[in-house]
BAKE-850972 format. One record per residue (C-alpha): x, y, z; residue in one letter. Coordinates in nm, 3 decimals, m for minus. Example, Ala and Ser with C-alpha at 12.3 -4.5 7.8 and 13.67 -1.06 7.14 Angstrom:
<martis>
+---------+---------+---------+------+
|    east |   north |      up | rest |
+---------+---------+---------+------+
|   1.230 |  m0.450 |   0.780 |    A |
|   1.367 |  m0.106 |   0.714 |    S |
+---------+---------+---------+------+
</martis>
This chain:
<martis>
+---------+---------+---------+------+
|    east |   north |      up | rest |
+---------+---------+---------+------+
| m14.506 |  m8.208 | m11.003 |    M |
| m14.585 |  m7.834 | m11.009 |    R |
| m14.683 |  m7.859 | m11.377 |    L |
| m14.904 |  m8.157 | m11.297 |    F |
| m15.104 |  m7.966 | m11.035 |    F |
| m15.124 |  m7.659 | m11.257 |    R |
| m15.287 |  m7.872 | m11.527 |    Q |
| m15.532 |  m8.015 | m11.276 |    I |
| m15.613 |  m7.666 | m11.150 |    Y |
| m15.681 |  m7.534 | m11.503 |    K |
| m15.898 |  m7.838 | m11.570 |    S |
| m16.098 |  m7.769 | m11.256 |    Y |
| m16.149 |  m7.402 | m11.342 |    L |
| m16.302 |  m7.513 | m11.670 |    K |
| m16.505 |  m7.787 | m11.507 |    N |
| m16.631 |  m7.548 | m11.238 |    D |
| m16.781 |  m7.326 | m11.511 |    I |
| m16.942 |  m7.624 | m11.683 |    I |
| m17.072 |  m7.756 | m11.352 |    R |
| m17.230 |  m7.424 | m11.259 |    L |
| m17.412 |  m7.419 | m11.592 |    M |
| m17.553 |  m7.770 | m11.598 |    K |
| m17.539 |  m7.939 | m11.256 |    E |
| m17.780 |  m7.894 | m10.965 |    P |
| m17.520 |  m7.954 | m10.692 |    F |
| m17.416 |  m7.656 | m10.480 |    K |
| m17.216 |  m7.626 | m10.158 |    W |
| m17.360 |  m7.443 |  m9.856 |    D |
| m17.070 |  m7.262 |  m9.688 |    D |
| m17.284 |  m7.179 |  m9.385 |    Y |
| m17.352 |  m7.537 |  m9.275 |    S |
| m17.049 |  m7.702 |  m9.444 |    D |
| m17.258 |  m7.941 |  m9.650 |    Q |
| m17.422 |  m7.958 |  m9.993 |    P |
| m17.741 |  m7.758 | m10.040 |    A |
| m18.064 |  m7.947 | m10.095 |    L |
| m18.126 |  m8.066 | m10.448 |    L |
| m18.414 |  m7.854 | m10.579 |    R |
| m18.440 |  m8.024 | m10.917 |    D |
| m18.696 |  m8.296 | m10.843 |    K |
| m18.705 |  m8.416 | m11.202 |    E |
| m18.330 |  m8.472 | m11.198 |    Y |
| m18.349 |  m8.666 | m10.872 |    K |
| m18.633 |  m8.879 | m11.006 |    K |
| m18.445 |  m8.953 | m11.327 |    K |
| m18.125 |  m9.052 | m11.144 |    M |
| m18.303 |  m9.278 | m10.897 |    R |
| m18.491 |  m9.445 | m11.181 |    K |
| m18.160 |  m9.507 | m11.353 |    R |
| m18.029 |  m9.681 | m11.040 |    E |
| m18.333 |  m9.904 | m10.982 |    W |
| m18.130 | m10.226 | m10.996 |    K |
| m17.903 | m10.112 | m10.715 |    S |
| m18.198 |  m9.992 | m10.507 |    L |
| m18.356 | m10.335 | m10.552 |    L |
| m18.033 | m10.500 | m10.436 |    K |
| m18.030 | m10.274 | m10.131 |    T |
| m18.381 | m10.389 | m10.044 |    F |
| m18.312 | m10.763 | m10.074 |    F |
| m17.972 | m10.744 |  m9.905 |    T |
| m18.127 | m10.565 |  m9.608 |    A |
| m18.412 | m10.815 |  m9.601 |    L |
| m18.166 | m11.091 |  m9.512 |    F |
| m17.870 | m10.913 |  m9.350 |    A |
| m18.057 | m10.694 |  m9.102 |    L |
| m18.258 | m10.960 |  m8.916 |    P |
| m17.966 | m11.204 |  m8.906 |    I |
| m17.726 | m10.943 |  m8.769 |    S |
| m17.984 | m10.826 |  m8.517 |    L |
| m18.036 | m11.180 |  m8.388 |    I |
| m17.660 | m11.230 |  m8.355 |    L |
| m17.601 | m10.895 |  m8.180 |    T |
| m17.578 | m11.048 |  m7.827 |    P |
| m17.303 | m11.285 |  m7.944 |    F |
| m17.061 | m11.020 |  m8.071 |    V |
| m16.758 | m11.009 |  m7.843 |    K |
| m16.641 | m10.679 |  m7.702 |    R |
| m16.304 | m10.547 |  m7.809 |    K |
| m16.036 | m10.387 |  m7.596 |    Q |
| m16.067 | m10.024 |  m7.705 |    I |
| m15.757 |  m9.808 |  m7.674 |    N |
| m15.876 |  m9.493 |  m7.499 |    S |
| m15.578 |  m9.295 |  m7.635 |    N |
| m15.709 |  m9.343 |  m7.988 |    D |
| m16.079 |  m9.315 |  m7.907 |    F |
| m16.111 |  m8.936 |  m7.901 |    F |
| m16.083 |  m8.763 |  m8.238 |    C |
| m16.159 |  m8.402 |  m8.330 |    M |
| m16.283 |  m8.283 |  m8.668 |    G |
| m16.109 |  m7.968 |  m8.793 |    I |
| m16.108 |  m7.747 |  m9.102 |    D |
| m15.757 |  m7.677 |  m9.232 |    F |
| m15.869 |  m7.342 |  m9.378 |    E |
| m16.063 |  m7.212 |  m9.077 |    R |
| m15.847 |  m7.026 |  m8.826 |    E |
| m15.549 |  m7.260 |  m8.892 |    P |
| m15.306 |  m7.113 |  m8.639 |    Q |
| m15.567 |  m7.091 |  m8.367 |    K |
| m15.679 |  m7.445 |  m8.448 |    T |
| m15.329 |  m7.573 |  m8.375 |    L |
| m15.327 |  m7.393 |  m8.040 |    E |
| m15.672 |  m7.523 |  m7.946 |    L |
| m15.578 |  m7.881 |  m8.029 |    L |
| m15.283 |  m7.852 |  m7.794 |    E |
| m15.508 |  m7.713 |  m7.522 |    E |
| m15.752 |  m8.000 |  m7.565 |    L |
| m15.459 |  m8.245 |  m7.570 |    D |
| m15.632 |  m8.447 |  m7.839 |    V |
| m15.398 |  m8.668 |  m8.040 |    Q |
| m15.630 |  m8.772 |  m8.324 |    N |
| m15.784 |  m8.538 |  m8.579 |    V |
| m16.009 |  m8.573 |  m8.882 |    L |
| m15.970 |  m8.343 |  m9.181 |    L |
| m16.208 |  m8.308 |  m9.474 |    R |
| m16.080 |  m8.263 |  m9.828 |    F |
| m16.306 |  m8.184 | m10.124 |    K |
| m16.220 |  m8.357 | m10.449 |    L |
| m16.337 |  m8.054 | m10.645 |    W |
| m16.068 |  m7.853 | m10.468 |    E |
| m15.777 |  m8.077 | m10.564 |    I |
| m15.575 |  m7.765 | m10.641 |    H |
| m15.558 |  m7.702 | m10.264 |    K |
| m15.364 |  m8.021 | m10.195 |    I |
| m15.040 |  m7.830 | m10.129 |    S |
| m15.216 |  m7.607 |  m9.875 |    D |
| m15.354 |  m7.917 |  m9.704 |    L |
| m15.009 |  m8.074 |  m9.689 |    K |
| m14.858 |  m7.758 |  m9.540 |    S |
| m15.119 |  m7.761 |  m9.264 |    F |
| m15.075 |  m8.134 |  m9.197 |    I |
| m14.701 |  m8.086 |  m9.150 |    L |
| m14.782 |  m7.844 |  m8.867 |    L |
| m14.983 |  m8.112 |  m8.685 |    L |
| m14.657 |  m8.289 |  m8.600 |    K |
| m14.721 |  m8.624 |  m8.429 |    N |
| m15.100 |  m8.634 |  m8.440 |    K |
| m15.278 |  m8.925 |  m8.605 |    K |
| m15.479 |  m8.801 |  m8.902 |    I |
| m15.790 |  m8.933 |  m9.071 |    T |
| m15.854 |  m8.769 |  m9.408 |    L |
| m16.218 |  m8.774 |  m9.517 |    K |
| m16.228 |  m8.743 |  m9.896 |    I |
| m16.550 |  m8.572 | m10.001 |    L |
| m16.694 |  m8.658 | m10.340 |    Q |
| m16.871 |  m8.452 | m10.602 |    D |
| m17.089 |  m8.575 | m10.886 |    R |
| m16.815 |  m8.529 | m11.143 |    E |
| m16.581 |  m8.769 | m10.961 |    N |
| m16.865 |  m9.017 | m10.906 |    V |
| m16.943 |  m9.028 | m11.278 |    E |
| m16.587 |  m9.006 | m11.408 |    D |
| m16.389 |  m9.279 | m11.233 |    L |
| m16.076 |  m9.208 | m11.438 |    E |
| m16.082 |  m8.852 | m11.303 |    L |
| m16.132 |  m8.995 | m10.955 |    L |
| m15.836 |  m9.226 | m11.001 |    K |
| m15.618 |  m8.935 | m11.114 |    T |
| m15.723 |  m8.725 | m10.816 |    N |
| m15.677 |  m9.006 | m10.563 |    L |
| m15.334 |  m9.084 | m10.704 |    R |
| m15.237 |  m8.719 | m10.659 |    A |
| m15.363 |  m8.720 | m10.298 |    I |
| m15.197 |  m9.050 | m10.202 |    F |
| m14.868 |  m8.944 | m10.360 |    K |
| m14.858 |  m8.592 | m10.217 |    E |
| m14.955 |  m8.703 |  m9.865 |    L |
| m14.751 |  m9.022 |  m9.860 |    D |
| m14.664 |  m9.118 |  m9.502 |    G |
| m14.864 |  m8.832 |  m9.347 |    L |
| m15.212 |  m8.985 |  m9.323 |    I |
| m15.306 |  m9.274 |  m9.095 |    D |
| m15.651 |  m9.344 |  m9.241 |    V |
| m15.835 |  m9.233 |  m9.554 |    Y |
| m16.213 |  m9.230 |  m9.540 |    E |
| m16.330 |  m9.273 |  m9.897 |    I |
| m16.654 |  m9.084 |  m9.956 |    G |
| m16.910 |  m8.957 |  m9.710 |    S |
| m17.283 |  m8.947 |  m9.649 |    T |
| m17.349 |  m9.188 |  m9.933 |    I |
| m17.722 |  m9.225 |  m9.864 |    N |
| m17.804 |  m8.859 |  m9.932 |    R |
| m17.841 |  m8.770 | m10.299 |    S |
| m17.732 |  m8.409 | m10.243 |    K |
| m17.387 |  m8.551 | m10.164 |    W |
| m17.361 |  m8.698 | m10.514 |    G |
| m17.450 |  m9.067 | m10.487 |    F |
| m17.782 |  m9.211 | m10.601 |    F |
| m17.720 |  m9.575 | m10.510 |    S |
| m17.491 |  m9.806 | m10.316 |    V |
| m17.360 |  m9.948 | m10.644 |    D |
| m17.237 |  m9.603 | m10.739 |    E |
| m17.055 |  m9.582 | m10.407 |    Y |
| m16.910 |  m9.932 | m10.445 |    S |
| m16.761 |  m9.839 | m10.783 |    K |
| m16.624 |  m9.523 | m10.623 |    F |
| m16.464 |  m9.711 | m10.333 |    F |
| m16.334 |  m9.987 | m10.560 |    K |
| m16.144 |  m9.725 | m10.759 |    T |
| m15.958 |  m9.629 | m10.442 |    A |
| m15.911 |  m9.994 | m10.343 |    Y |
| m15.768 | m10.092 | m10.682 |    D |
| m15.529 |  m9.798 | m10.666 |    L |
| m15.415 |  m9.914 | m10.323 |    K |
| m15.368 | m10.272 | m10.446 |    A |
| m15.161 | m10.165 | m10.746 |    S |
| m14.951 |  m9.871 | m10.625 |    D |
| m15.016 |  m9.766 | m10.264 |    F |
| m15.010 | m10.084 | m10.054 |    H |
| m14.962 |  m9.907 |  m9.721 |    D |
| m15.264 |  m9.674 |  m9.729 |    V |
| m15.551 |  m9.762 |  m9.500 |    K |
| m15.898 |  m9.716 |  m9.651 |    L |
| m16.224 |  m9.709 |  m9.460 |    I |
| m16.587 |  m9.674 |  m9.577 |    G |
| m16.886 |  m9.685 |  m9.619 |    S |
| m16.992 |  m9.350 |  m9.470 |    G |
| m17.366 |  m9.407 |  m9.424 |    V |
| m17.531 |  m9.130 |  m9.224 |    I |
| m17.795 |  m9.183 |  m8.954 |    D |
| m17.978 |  m9.501 |  m8.856 |    F |
| m18.034 |  m9.621 |  m9.212 |    E |
| m17.877 |  m9.962 |  m9.187 |    Y |
| m18.035 | m10.099 |  m9.504 |    H |
| m17.776 |  m9.892 |  m9.692 |    F |
| m17.501 | m10.006 |  m9.455 |    T |
| m17.598 | m10.369 |  m9.512 |    A |
| m17.560 | m10.332 |  m9.889 |    H |
| m17.215 | m10.172 |  m9.852 |    T |
| m17.101 | m10.463 |  m9.632 |    L |
| m17.259 | m10.753 |  m9.821 |    F |
| m17.212 | m10.733 | m10.199 |    N |
| m17.013 | m10.893 | m10.480 |    F |
| m16.777 | m10.606 | m10.553 |    F |
| m16.413 | m10.709 | m10.519 |    K |
| m16.285 | m10.474 | m10.252 |    Y |
| m16.222 | m10.477 |  m9.881 |    R |
| m16.247 | m10.209 |  m9.615 |    Y |
| m15.971 | m10.164 |  m9.358 |    D |
| m16.249 | m10.056 |  m9.125 |    G |
| m16.606 |  m9.929 |  m9.137 |    V |
| m16.696 |  m9.563 |  m9.100 |    S |
| m17.037 |  m9.445 |  m8.984 |    S |
| m17.188 |  m9.100 |  m8.944 |    L |
| m17.408 |  m9.213 |  m8.658 |    L |
| m17.608 |  m8.902 |  m8.576 |    Y |
| m17.886 |  m8.924 |  m8.318 |    V |
| m17.956 |  m8.550 |  m8.292 |    D |
| m18.307 |  m8.573 |  m8.437 |    R |
| m18.406 |  m8.788 |  m8.137 |    R |
| m18.273 |  m8.542 |  m7.879 |    G |
| m18.069 |  m8.711 |  m7.605 |    A |
| m17.845 |  m9.005 |  m7.702 |    P |
| m18.045 |  m9.233 |  m7.472 |    E |
| m18.369 |  m9.158 |  m7.660 |    N |
| m18.494 |  m9.431 |  m7.889 |    T |
| m18.571 |  m9.453 |  m8.259 |    Q |
| m18.790 |  m9.750 |  m8.347 |    M |
| m18.696 |  m9.889 |  m8.005 |    G |
| m18.320 |  m9.842 |  m8.050 |    F |
| m18.113 |  m9.603 |  m7.838 |    A |
| m17.754 |  m9.510 |  m7.928 |    L |
| m17.608 |  m9.813 |  m7.747 |    A |
| m17.846 | m10.046 |  m7.933 |    D |
| m17.763 |  m9.889 |  m8.269 |    K |
| m17.391 |  m9.936 |  m8.204 |    I |
| m17.444 | m10.299 |  m8.104 |    A |
| m17.640 | m10.373 |  m8.422 |    W |
| m17.389 | m10.196 |  m8.643 |    L |
| m17.105 | m10.386 |  m8.474 |    S |
| m17.278 | m10.713 |  m8.551 |    A |
| m17.293 | m10.627 |  m8.921 |    M |
| m16.924 | m10.534 |  m8.920 |    V |
| m16.844 | m10.860 |  m8.741 |    W |
| m17.040 | m11.067 |  m8.994 |    L |
| m16.920 | m10.892 |  m9.309 |    S |
| m16.649 | m11.069 |  m9.513 |    P |
| m16.549 | m10.734 |  m9.663 |    K |
| m16.392 | m10.562 |  m9.363 |    T |
| m16.169 | m10.594 |  m9.060 |    S |
| m16.346 | m10.571 |  m8.726 |    N |
| m16.293 | m10.198 |  m8.683 |    E |
| m16.572 |  m9.943 |  m8.643 |    L |
| m16.517 |  m9.568 |  m8.648 |    R |
| m16.782 |  m9.303 |  m8.596 |    I |
| m16.635 |  m9.034 |  m8.820 |    T |
| m16.897 |  m8.765 |  m8.773 |    E |
| m17.160 |  m8.672 |  m8.517 |    T |
| m17.284 |  m8.360 |  m8.335 |    N |
| m17.590 |  m8.163 |  m8.228 |    W |
| m17.699 |  m7.839 |  m8.397 |    P |
| m17.716 |  m7.536 |  m8.167 |    I |
| m18.023 |  m7.318 |  m8.131 |    E |
| m18.027 |  m6.964 |  m8.262 |    G |
| m17.744 |  m7.020 |  m8.511 |    T |
| m17.937 |  m7.026 |  m8.842 |    A |
| m17.828 |  m7.034 |  m9.123 |    P |
| m17.518 |  m7.205 |  m8.983 |    Y |
| m17.708 |  m7.490 |  m8.818 |    A |
| m17.718 |  m7.794 |  m9.050 |    P |
| m18.080 |  m7.873 |  m8.958 |    T |
| m18.400 |  m7.686 |  m8.882 |    S |
| m18.449 |  m7.505 |  m8.551 |    E |
| m18.668 |  m7.795 |  m8.433 |    N |
| m18.363 |  m8.020 |  m8.391 |    E |
| m18.142 |  m7.753 |  m8.233 |    C |
| m18.049 |  m7.766 |  m7.865 |    V |
| m17.912 |  m7.520 |  m7.610 |    S |
| m17.536 |  m7.490 |  m7.559 |    E |
| m17.574 |  m7.657 |  m7.218 |    E |
| m17.762 |  m7.955 |  m7.363 |    S |
| m17.511 |  m7.970 |  m7.648 |    Y |
| m17.229 |  m8.018 |  m7.394 |    A |
| m17.428 |  m8.278 |  m7.195 |    D |
| m17.526 |  m8.478 |  m7.503 |    F |
| m17.174 |  m8.465 |  m7.646 |    M |
| m17.025 |  m8.607 |  m7.327 |    L |
| m17.290 |  m8.875 |  m7.286 |    R |
| m17.253 |  m8.979 |  m7.651 |    Y |
| m16.880 |  m9.038 |  m7.602 |    H |
| m16.935 |  m9.222 |  m7.274 |    L |
| m17.197 |  m9.456 |  m7.419 |    L |
| m16.991 |  m9.522 |  m7.731 |    A |
| m16.682 |  m9.599 |  m7.523 |    F |
| m16.880 |  m9.820 |  m7.288 |    A |
| m16.992 | m10.029 |  m7.586 |    S |
| m16.629 | m10.136 |  m7.634 |    Q |
| m16.717 | m10.175 |  m8.001 |    Q |
| m16.630 |  m9.829 |  m8.138 |    V |
| m16.262 |  m9.769 |  m8.205 |    N |
| m16.298 |  m9.391 |  m8.228 |    S |
| m16.550 |  m9.107 |  m8.228 |    V |
| m16.474 |  m8.797 |  m8.433 |    S |
| m16.660 |  m8.491 |  m8.311 |    W |
| m16.779 |  m8.262 |  m8.592 |    H |
| m16.618 |  m8.021 |  m8.527 |    Q |
| m16.385 |  m7.782 |  m8.342 |    L |
| m16.482 |  m7.444 |  m8.492 |    I |
| m16.827 |  m7.396 |  m8.649 |    A |
| m17.100 |  m7.143 |  m8.559 |    P |
| m17.387 |  m7.391 |  m8.593 |    G |
| m17.245 |  m7.699 |  m8.423 |    Y |
| m16.883 |  m7.653 |  m8.311 |    G |
| m16.705 |  m7.631 |  m7.978 |    L |
| m16.623 |  m7.272 |  m8.071 |    L |
| m16.831 |  m7.005 |  m8.241 |    D |
| m16.634 |  m6.787 |  m8.484 |    N |
| m16.903 |  m6.542 |  m8.598 |    R |
| m16.763 |  m6.258 |  m8.388 |    K |
| m16.408 |  m6.352 |  m8.304 |    G |
| m16.356 |  m6.691 |  m8.138 |    L |
| m16.581 |  m6.782 |  m7.845 |    R |
| m16.539 |  m7.104 |  m7.655 |    K |
| m16.867 |  m7.270 |  m7.582 |    R |
| m16.921 |  m7.462 |  m7.259 |    E |
| m16.870 |  m7.784 |  m7.455 |    A |
| m16.505 |  m7.692 |  m7.515 |    F |
| m16.428 |  m7.723 |  m7.142 |    N |
| m16.647 |  m8.034 |  m7.122 |    T |
| m16.450 |  m8.201 |  m7.401 |    Y |
| m16.118 |  m8.092 |  m7.250 |    K |
| m16.200 |  m8.240 |  m6.908 |    F |
| m16.331 |  m8.559 |  m7.068 |    M |
| m16.007 |  m8.618 |  m7.262 |    V |
| m15.792 |  m8.526 |  m6.962 |    K |
| m15.952 |  m8.795 |  m6.748 |    N |
| m16.034 |  m9.069 |  m6.995 |    L |
| m15.743 |  m9.074 |  m7.242 |    K |
| m15.568 |  m9.338 |  m7.027 |    N |
| m15.877 |  m9.501 |  m6.882 |    A |
| m15.954 |  m9.871 |  m6.863 |    Q |
| m16.325 |  m9.943 |  m6.899 |    F |
| m16.473 | m10.161 |  m6.625 |    L |
| m16.852 | m10.159 |  m6.650 |    R |
| m17.169 |  m9.964 |  m6.717 |    L |
| m17.469 | m10.002 |  m6.489 |    D |
| m17.809 |  m9.865 |  m6.585 |    V |
| m18.108 |  m9.879 |  m6.351 |    K |
| m18.426 |  m9.677 |  m6.388 |    R |
| m18.259 |  m9.424 |  m6.617 |    D |
| m17.968 |  m9.382 |  m6.374 |    Y |
| m17.627 |  m9.442 |  m6.536 |    Y |
| m17.302 |  m9.527 |  m6.359 |    V |
| m16.995 |  m9.577 |  m6.575 |    L |
| m16.680 |  m9.710 |  m6.408 |    Q |
| m16.317 |  m9.678 |  m6.518 |    F |
| m15.978 |  m9.760 |  m6.371 |    L |
| m15.725 |  m9.479 |  m6.414 |    I |
| m15.374 |  m9.519 |  m6.274 |    N |
| m15.506 |  m9.765 |  m6.016 |    E |
| m15.782 |  m9.528 |  m5.906 |    Q |
| m16.152 |  m9.592 |  m5.957 |    L |
| m16.351 |  m9.329 |  m6.143 |    L |
| m16.729 |  m9.336 |  m6.158 |    Q |
| m16.929 |  m9.110 |  m6.388 |    I |
| m17.292 |  m9.061 |  m6.286 |    H |
| m17.587 |  m8.914 |  m6.475 |    W |
| m17.961 |  m8.957 |  m6.464 |    S |
| m18.246 |  m8.885 |  m6.703 |    L |
| m18.465 |  m8.822 |  m6.398 |    K |
| m18.303 |  m8.571 |  m6.159 |    P |
| m18.204 |  m8.728 |  m5.828 |    T |
| m17.937 |  m8.695 |  m5.558 |    T |
| m17.637 |  m8.886 |  m5.427 |    L |
| m17.478 |  m8.859 |  m5.083 |    K |
| m17.131 |  m8.706 |  m5.102 |    N |
| m16.916 |  m8.955 |  m4.910 |    E |
| m16.586 |  m8.871 |  m4.741 |    D |
| m16.402 |  m9.091 |  m4.990 |    F |
| m16.546 |  m8.902 |  m5.292 |    F |
| m16.365 |  m8.640 |  m5.499 |    D |
| m16.647 |  m8.510 |  m5.719 |    A |
| m16.630 |  m8.277 |  m6.021 |    F |
| m16.886 |  m8.148 |  m6.267 |    D |
| m16.852 |  m8.206 |  m6.643 |    K |
| m16.625 |  m7.901 |  m6.678 |    N |
| m16.388 |  m7.990 |  m6.395 |    G |
| m16.530 |  m7.769 |  m6.123 |    E |
| m16.528 |  m7.930 |  m5.777 |    A |
| m16.871 |  m8.040 |  m5.656 |    A |
| m16.918 |  m7.972 |  m5.286 |    R |
| m17.185 |  m8.021 |  m5.023 |    G |
| m17.330 |  m8.319 |  m4.840 |    E |
| m17.568 |  m8.396 |  m5.127 |    I |
| m17.469 |  m8.418 |  m5.494 |    L |
| m17.730 |  m8.341 |  m5.757 |    N |
| m17.738 |  m8.601 |  m6.034 |    I |
| m17.909 |  m8.505 |  m6.358 |    G |
| m17.843 |  m8.471 |  m6.729 |    S |
| m17.492 |  m8.331 |  m6.675 |    S |
| m17.255 |  m8.619 |  m6.592 |    P |
| m17.070 |  m8.599 |  m6.260 |    L |
| m16.716 |  m8.737 |  m6.220 |    Y |
| m16.661 |  m8.913 |  m5.887 |    V |
| m16.309 |  m9.028 |  m5.804 |    F |
| m16.299 |  m9.288 |  m5.527 |    I |
| m16.013 |  m9.224 |  m5.286 |    K |
| m15.789 |  m9.520 |  m5.196 |    D |
| m15.996 |  m9.739 |  m5.424 |    S |
| m15.714 |  m9.987 |  m5.491 |    V |
+---------+---------+---------+------+
</martis>
């Protein structure tokens, strides 16, 4: 086994040199994503080469999108397990010991790890870290590079090494990510389908117990999602992954082409429900908001960045709305430690942002919650849960207003501080209201 990985490592050293000389793909360590492709001629050539797949994407969307939209009201809600709903994205190489301590403090039981195929030589380091996570449920997001997209035999070799080395340690593998952005290495859905089918065929032949999810479309670009869910490739997803960002629209309640976050989830759920290629499981495996004043670490321009206070508010409201949909099995927050978008900033030591306490209080109260209902009236939101036979209401409003603090209220702000006074201010920061003797 050691000789096997040494050979892979030597191969990658050679391939890294070749890739640096001839390929336009580069990784941005600041924002943890590929850098923009500057070679416009290369992009044009690759898209022209994939014209058949792009045409299939167009015609598939032409039929699948309107049908799924019409059927959206008929999709039945699922019973979402709140213990599995909250998932935290972490980097196994970034402050590993502190990461373990922070996960325990947050009391989060589900984590998502990224692993880069071009760093297959680090598989032993990844395994060592995973063994320290003990009883946590782990989703491993396998990130592609252009070499593994083009060379499916190499991909098969690498996936076999990953599945074998991590046997029994991973709950879910997410195969590929951000497939509708060329800088991530895919130029068409067909390229992704061949990529995923390589993993699926390997599962069918040798690794029957692994759970594989896809298709990893980012943002509200459901024409790509439709093509990944309705095609003639012979594979099947064990669940659908989505990188459903809404940060460019500001608050999660803001609309894009008339669709707010809740509407986008409902439409996506309808496509999952209709697709013959997947079980009825939907996971949001990446979302966040970029934080102002953190360039070059922010993954977007300053125009999309928000304050740390808004970041905490939006994060909480995103989780609440996704949970209230009762269609999303889990939301993975991207991520724990990152200067431009994480719960902690590690530029000068480790600093907990306000959102860390917000996330901690959210998990503490909702990890055993039973969803009851969501009421929305004139931009005023009231979400109701049953927790250990006690009623919990969470209030927020897009237009600042007030609520009388009744004697039977125990009210707390988003970070767990008691809210006192005869009048409670209701605004963009959700307020937890426990109803005494509610059952």
